[in-house]
N, C-alpha and C positions, 0 to 999 in steps of 0.2 A: 477519225480521231482515236478511236479504241486502238487500231494498229499503230499509230504514231506514238501513243503511250507505251504500247506493248514493246516496240522495237527501242524506244528511248530507255525503258526500264532494263531492258536486256543489254544495251550498250553500256549502261552504268555499272551493271553487274561484272560484265567483261572487263571493263576499265578496273574497277576494284580488285577483281580476282587476279588480273595480270600484276597490278601494283603490289598486291600483298606477296603474290609469288616470287616478284622480282625481287623482293626484300629477303626471301628465304633461298634463293638460288645460290649454290655454292659450286666451285669448280667440280665437274666429275672426274671419274678416274679412267675413262674409256681409253686412254693411251696405254694403260698398263695391260688392257686385254687384247689389244690390237696385234696382228701378225708380227713376229719377230724374224728378222732376215728375209731373204728373198726365197719363197717357199712355194711358188706357182709351179704347175705342170709342165712337162716338157715331154717330148717322144722318148727321151733317154729316161727320165725320173718322174715317176707319177706323183700327183699331189696327195695320193693316198699312202705315200711313203713306201711304195714298192718300185722296183725296176720297171721302167717304161716299156712299151711295145718294142721300141728300137734300142733298148739298152745294149751297148757294146762293151767289151773289155778285151784289151790285148792279152796274150798268152806268151810265155817263155818256157822252152823245154831245154833241159840241160843234160849234156853227157860230160862227165868230168872224170879223170884219173888224177890221183894225187899221192905222193909217197913222203912219209914221215923220215927225217933223218934225226933220230934222237940223240946223237952226239952233237950236232950243232943247233938242234931246236928249230929246225927249218921245216917247211912245208912246199914243195915243188909240185906243179901239177900243169894240166891242160885242160881246157874246157870248150866245147862246142855248144854254142846257144842257138836254138831254132826259134826265130821270133815270128809271130802271127800278128799282122797288123789288121785288126778287125775294125778299126774306126773308119769314119767316112772320109778321111783325108789322106793322101800320100805323104810318106815319111822320108825324108832325104838322110836322116840320120836317127840314131837312138843314143839315149843316155844310159850309162851304168853308174852304179855305185862300186867304189873301189875302197872299201871302208878301212883295210889295213892302212892306208895312207894317214889315218888318224895318229898312228903311231910314229910320228916324226917331230922333230923339234919345230919345224916351221908350218904344221898344219894349223888350220883355223881352230880346230879344236883344242890343241895345245896352247896356242896364243889367247885363246879366251878362257883358260883355266886359272882361277885365281893362284897367286903365288904360294898361298897357304895350302892349296890342293882342295879336293873334293873328291866324292864318290867316283867321280869319272876322270880322275887323274890315271895317266897310263905311262907305259914305256915310251920312249921317244927315239929308240934306235932302231925302228922297224921300218915298215913301209913295203909297197909292192915293188917288184921287178917284174916288168911286162915286156913281152916279145912276141914276134911272129904273129902279129894281128892281120887277120884276114876276114874282110866282110864282103858278102856279095847277096844279091837279090835272086830268089829262085834257085834253080838248080844249075842253071846254064849262064847265070849273070856274069859281069864283068867284075873280077876280083878288086878291092880297094884295100890299101893298107894305110889309108889316112885315119888319124884319131888324134885327140887332144885330151891331156889328163889336167885338170885342174882340181887341186887338193883331194877331196874324196869322190869326184865325179869324173867320168871318162865318156867323151862323145865320140861316137864310131860314125864315120862318114860312109855312105854308099856312092857306087859310081852312078847309079840310077835309084830313083825314089822306089820305095817299097809301095807297091800298088795299095790302094785302099780296099777295105771290105774284104778280108781274106788274103791279102798278100803275104808272102813269106820270104824271109831272109835268114841267113846264117852268119854267125860271128864266131870265129875261132882265135885262141890265143893261149900262149903259154904265161904262167905266173909262177912267182916264188916269193916267199916272204919269212922272216924270223918270227917265229910265235912268241908274242909278248908274255913275259911272266905276270905282268900287271896289265890286264887287258880291260881297263875301265869297269871292271866288276861284270863284265859280259863273257869273258873267255881268259884263257890263261893256262898257266902252268902251276902245279902244286906238287911240291917235294915231300914224299913219304919215306918211310923206312925201307919200303921194298920196291921204290921207283917212282918216277913222275907221272902224275896223272895230267894228261893233256885235254883240256876242254875247247874244242876248236869251232869257232863261229865266225860269221863275216868272212869266209875263207876263200871265196871265189868272186870274181867280178859278177854282180847281180843286176838285173836289168831293173831300172827305175819305172815308175808308173806313168804312163800317158793316158790322162783320163778326159772325160767331157766338161770337167769343172775347171782344171788349171791348166789343161794340155801336160807338159812335162812337169813332174814334180822332182825339182833338183835341189831342194834344200840341203845344205851340207850336214855331214855328220860331225856334231860338235860334241856330244855327250848324253845329255839329258833326253833329248829328242831320238826315239828309237827308228822305227823302220816302216816302210810302205813299199809293198813288193807285189809283182804279178804272180798269178798262179800258173802251174804248169805240172809237167811230168819230169821227174829226175830219175836218172840211171847214172850211179856213180861208184867209183872202186877206189879204196883207200888202201895202199900198200905200207905195212909196218913190219917192224922186227919180228921175227917168228914166234917169240915169248910174250907177245902183246895180245890183248883183248880189244876188240873195237865194238862198241855200241854206237848206233846211229838212228837218225830218223828213218823211218819206213820199215822195210822188210829186208832181211838177210836172204840173198839169193843162192848162196853157195855153202850152206852149213856143213856139207860132208867134207869140204875142202879146208874148212877153217876150225871146225870142232871136232873133238874126239866122239867116238861112239857113246862113251858114257855120258858126255855133256848133252848130246842130242838126246839120248834116253831120258836124262834128267829134265831137258826141256820139255819133253812130251809129257812127263809126269805133272810138271808145273802147269801145263796147259789146261790140266783138268783138276787143279787143286785150288781150294780157297785160301789155303796157307801156304806160306812161302816153301819152296823148294830150292836147296842150293844147286845152282849149277857149277860153281867152284866154292868149294869151302874154306874156311878161315885157314885150316891145315895145309890146304893145296896151293896156297898164294905163292907165287914165284918159284913154283916147281914144275918147270916146263916139261919135264919127262913124264908128268902125270897129266897135266892139263893141256898140252899143245900136241897137235898131229905131226908136226915136224919138228926136228931138233937143231935147225940152223936157217940161216938166210932171211929172206922176206916172205911175206905172205900177203896176199891181196884179198881182201874182204869186199865183196860186191851187195851193194844195196839198191833198192828202187823205192820210190814213193810217187804216187798221184795226187792229183787236187791240192797241191801244197805251194806255199809261196817261199819256201826256204827248206834247206835241210842242214843238220849240224851233227857233230859226232864227238866221242871221247874215246880215248885210247890210253891203255897203261899195262903194265905188267904186275901192277900192284892190286888188282882188283879182286875183292870178294864179289861174287855175282849170285843173286837170287832172283827168284820170279814167282807169280801166281797168276791164275787166270782173272780175267775181268768179264762179268756177265753184263751183257748189253740188252737194251728192252726188246730189241728186234729177235732175240734169242742167239744172235752171234756172239762170239768170244773175241776178246783181245787179251794181251798179255802185259801184266805189270812187271817191271823189272828195275832192280837197283844194282848199282855197282859202287863199291866204296873200299877204302884201304882198312886194313886191320885196326888202325888207331881210332877209326869210327864206328866200330862194331859194337854189338851189345843191344840188349832188349831195351835199354833206356835211350838208344840212339838210332844208328841207321839199320839196326836189326829190326825195326819196325818200318823203315821206310816203304818197302812193298805193300805192306798193309795200308799205308797212309796213301799211297798211289792208287791202289784198288779202290778204296772207300772214295776218294775224291772223283775219279773217273766215273765210278757207277752212279754217284749222286748227281753229277752234272748232266749225265746222259739220261737219267729218268726225269730230271726236273726240266731240262732246257732242251737239248738236241743232242742225239746219239753221237758218241765219240766214233771218228770216222776211220782211225787209223790202227793198224794190226799190233802195234806196240806203244807203251808209254814208259819211258824209262828216265829214272832218276839218277843222276850223277853226283857223287860226293866231290866237292871242287873247292878250289881257292875263290871262286865266285860265290857270292853272297846269296844271290837267287837270280836266275835269268831263264827266259823261256824261249824255245824253239819248237816247230812243229814235231811233235810226238817224244821230245826229248828235253829235259830241262837240267839246269846246272843249280846246285844248292850247297850251301856252305857245309863242308866236311866236319866242322864242330858243332853243327846244330844238334840239339837234345831235345827230347821229349815235346812239350808244346810248341817250342821254337822251330823244331823239324816238322811238326804238322803244318803249322802256318805256312812256312815258306813253300813246302811241297805243295799244299792245296793251292796257294796263291799262284805258284808257277804253272801247275796244271790247268787252273782256271783260265789262263791265257791261251790256252788251245781253243777256247770259244771266243774269246776277244784277245787279240786280233787275228789268231790263226785262221779259224773259221769265218768270222765276220770280219772281213778284211778292210778295218778303218786305218786312217792315216795316223800313226803313232807321233810322226815327227811334229805334227801341227795340232792334233786333238788327243792327247793322253787321257782325257776324261772318258772317251770312247773305248779306251783300252785298260788303264788302270782302275779307273772308277767303276766301270760296269763289272769288272772283274772282282774288285774289293767287295761289291755289292753281293755277288753270287757266293763269294768266300763266307760271307756272314751266315747264310742259310747253310752251307755245306757244313761249316764248324758246328752249328746247332745239332745237326743231323748226324754227325761222325760219332760211331759207337755209343749211342744212346746219351749224347750230350757229354762225352768225356771232357772236352774243353769247352768252357763257356764262350759266349760272344755278346758284347754289349754295344756293338756298333749302332743298334736300333735306339739306344739311349743318346739322343741327339745333343744333351746339354753337357756332356763330357768334354767337348771341345769348345767350349764357349770363350775360352781365352784367346784362340785363334780368331774367332769371328768378330770379336771387339778390339783386336790390336790394330794399331794405326797403320802398319806397313803390311797389312794383309793384302793379298792378290786375289783376282776372281778365277774361276774355273776356266776361263776362255783364255787364259794367260798362256802363251806358247811356253813348252817346257823349257827350252834353252834360254828363255827370257826370265822366267820365273826365278825369285830368289831361292836359292838352294833351300833355305830353311822353311820355305812356304810350299815346296813342290810337293810334299806329303798331303798337304790339305788341298792344293788346286787340283792335283791329278788323281789322288786316290779316296781321302776320306770325304770331302765335301761331295763330290759327284756321287760317291756311293750313298751317302746319307741323303741326298736328294731323290735316289731311287727308292730308298726305303721309305721316305715320306710318301712318295708317290704310291707306293704299293700299300702301306700300312695305314696312312692317314687320309689320302685324297681319293684314290680310286678303289681300294681294297683288293685283296689278293687276287680274287676271281677275275676281276677286269684287268688288272695289271699283268697277270700271269698270262693271259691268252694273247695280249697285245705284245708283251715281250718276246714270247716264243713266236709269233708270227712275224716279228721283226727280224729273229735270227734266222728263220726258215728262208724268209724272203731275200736275205743278204748274204746267205751262205755261199762263200767262195767267190763274194763280190766286193766291191768298194763303196760303202754308204758314206754320206756326208752327214753332218749335224743335222740339217734340214730334213734328211731322209728319215732320220730317228724320230725327229719331233712330229713329223706328218704320220709315221707309221703309228706311233702311240696314240695320237689324237683320233685317227681314223678307227683304229680297232678298239678303243677304249670308248669312242663316242663323247669325247670331253674337249672343250676348248682349254688347252694349258698354256696359252701364249704368256700369261701372267707368270706361270710357274718358271717356264724356259727363261723369260727375260729376268725375273727377279733372283732365281738361285743359280742358273747356269751362264748367263751373259750379263750379271749385275754383281756388285760386291756389297750390296745392302744386308740389312739384317731383319728378322722377324721379331715383331713386339705386339702381341695382342694383348689387350687389358680389359679386366672388368671395372668399369668407373663407378658403378652404382647398381644397388639391388634393393627395390623398395616394393611394397604391397601397392597394388593398383587394380581397382575395381574387381576384388575378388581373386586376383591372380597376382602374379610378380612381375614387374618390370626390369628386366635385365638390360643395363645399358653397357654396349661393347665399344670398344675403340680400336682402331688400327693405328697404332703409334709407329710402327715399324716402316720399312721402306717398299715392301710390296704386300699384296694381298694374300691371304690364306683362308681357307674354309676355318671354321669354328667347331671344335668338339667340347662339349660342355658335360662335365658331371656334376649332377644335381644330387645332394644327399639331404635327406629329410630327418627331422627329429626322431621319427619312429624306427631309424635305423635302416631304411631301405635307400636305395640310390638309383638313378636312371641316367642314360645318355642321351643328349640331344645334340644333333648335327645342324649345322647352318651352313649353307653353300657359299662359295666364294664370291657369288654374286652380290652378297649383302654390301660389298664394298664398291660396287659400280658407281654409285652416286655420291659417294663422300666416304669419309673415314670414321663415321660414328653410326651404330645401328641399335635401334631399340627392339628387344625380342621380348615379347609377351609369353611368359611361361605360365601355362594354365595347369593348375593343380589345386586340389583341396587340402593338401598336406601342408605342413609348415616347413619351410626350408631352412635348413641349418647351414648348408655352404654351396656355394657354387665355384667350379674349379675349370679352367681351360686346359685341355691336353693333359689329362691326368697320367698318362702313360709316359709323358715327356719325350714324345718323339721328337717334335720340332725343337730346333735349338733357340727357343725363345731366349732373347738375351735380357729379359728383366722378370724373372719368376715372381717378384714381389707383387705385380699387379695382375698375376693369374688367378688368384684365389679372392672370394668374398666369404665372410669378412676378412679383411686384412690380417695376417697372423699378428700385427703389431697390436691389434685390439682385442684379439682373442683372449679370454679369460682362462 
């Protein structure tokens, strides 16, 4: 009888408890914390965010010879590509990019450019002329001359497949093209008082990436989408008129043939100097009897570069040239160099370029990963700002803060995507966004804060986050509205990393994880999932809610204080998440005695719902409570961030 009563009472209690809780149950937010995209491990890519034990990557080595005709503004050359197939499957063909074909009337890029034009408008009277194509597998394979060109892509076929796992093939061809004047703000020609400055890029047929994720990456070159290329070794020769200077990616192999003894001596002095040293002074510009070792004809400049996905160069008879040393953390040295016309000289303009290059490279090397190349060259150009390995093109009319910003930004690209080789054509946020993020800290560090940066103040861009036609970070660059691209590719992902560093993880955890990601994927091809996995593994944090909300969503942050009241000798602070995804909560509590303290609540408070009661234990009298006092997060409604509401403050 006792047992019957006991179990009967227990059953009644459980029924009542279940009934009460059934009334209180609200939908939880588990879906916001679940994994985003396919992020499981494979032999190629580890779930820890590192390359897997069988990660493979194909390589392409280039030998190139090219000649500039400065009367007709053409470049003519020949290229031999040695392709290594390290993949687990044989390849019957390879794809190359022939991006000069963008500069034709019928290219996809031209036909998808608005009539009113945009940054990526360009000349339409160019395009490649390609001939003498020969492709063969191994050293004794049968030659094939079969190829197909479609817009900015070229498919080269072999008589037999390139064997899997270290198979080798060679492709040879001749090429020529008219150098565009307006090269989509990525290359082109600038007329100056002392001659034309040629900024040459996308100038030879380049092998597309074959990877374990998409196979061949053959997205056409339209404009906003940039590049995705294999790494390799380059050996290349540029032949130009005798009175030209050539600066290029990598290392000059024949200085005694192309420089005077005076210039070589000045270069040696520059390699030991923190201050710029003129290689060619303003007074020597366009005076070949002083600056050139020969007095007529053509001269060949020979360059080489290793562990790079591309090379570019600039040439002109109008260059002032100066240089200084770069100190690297390992004790190695590199050279900061600048070339610019007389019109751009002066200490308020390009006279400070080499100082800017040196400061930028040294900061990124110390903060993230050491600069790997022997030279870092800034070219004054008609290009507003464009990066290539070891060399960048920046606007010749840039001055002061503007020149610092563009120089620092373009050299930041050496880390993303030149060292960490992400796919710019699909994921510009892994390129522009990551770079804009590191630019913020580089700017704060340069010359004791000469130029301020407020990118960490997330609420300066609220106009974009609340406009109806905004687009998300995951929008492909060639699809994004041109007016939105600065946010989808640059500012929003950069702010996301700043929030991750300053608001969510803290600098110590973030910096370790981010540097580990860079080290793991240097000269490799990470995907977004690799970055997400790498950051979570190294920082020890489930960040699915953040990737989904900020990087793969288009919603907003709105944390609110709905009520603060005294409760059992303490204070009850009622918080609400009125936004589209969760965020941790940082509270600044100010007391009537003039003191204040920070309280931090983890993101898990929102797992069961969108309201949370926080018990603030204190013997002091609370004067105010404020969410995110440093305004790092772009909370779209600041009016509910503070208690008491400013409306009711006396």
